[in-house]
Steps between C-alpha positions, in 0.01 A plus 500: 500500500341797323484839675261779424689819583179695552385586847672346802791336316590830332501683836728233651742517206501881519575495874782247455656711225467818709667330798781364282566842346491670841748246636733550205483878535564480876825311434627791289501770764601566855279676754460868424683494170422481134638258245838631379527585136806304392514443129611151407648601169828661400549870563655688210877521525539224759540213254775495242472379139548136611207536742742480794495737790705811458556766758779386727392764753161331548665163557777632725237678714401153622823507707568130449134403525431176684837343415702422811844661514662153492303392195553828315876482566517157331324628186672684222381853419298387196319235703429742788359752252277235340368401844426862594341571161265207567408655838426833333304331220287306750432805717429745220330300225395150602153407625478346848611138520675487162871422504781681324780253428863598447818313405558232242461126541827349617632828643648509850217727616140521382189617673154642500322791663131504590317811622165509680207733457596869528365702790530857627701632792431872522554629147729214388420178319664205676528129427621198691717273291726197510822427315615138470854435379616156386872445550534130423414415858187573695302804383555818701189714541485856626172672583436867545302809413585790272325833446498698176645851498370786287800466264399141412764332717416247772646508851510173694389535863743335736 
């Protein structure tokens, strides 16, 4: 079927595109707020020469993140740090819905963190996120929200 995009068909296509764009934009904000300006790229000084997160203070500010106390106690310090770095990476740099994986295949613990679209609460950028840890048994998933502080750290809301 051949369409002539002059006249009525063009107006219909234009209206459909306008509605689609309006719907997409509406999903990016909350009532009475503007779209937060998170940059989804590395900030100078946060990544080391191996492109891994540096700045232990930023990671430790997560206060254990979404890891349960029981789960965190069973992990070694290196594994816990990798899990928390993935949380920070997802919150700070990763577009909504994309996962940040951590751990190596065959390791006792591996996981992934997925953050949602950022939104504003007062003057802070916040994001809901989930952290799924695989321990050889059933996956353990924690869900929560964290808000970004002016120093670049994230504080989970509990």
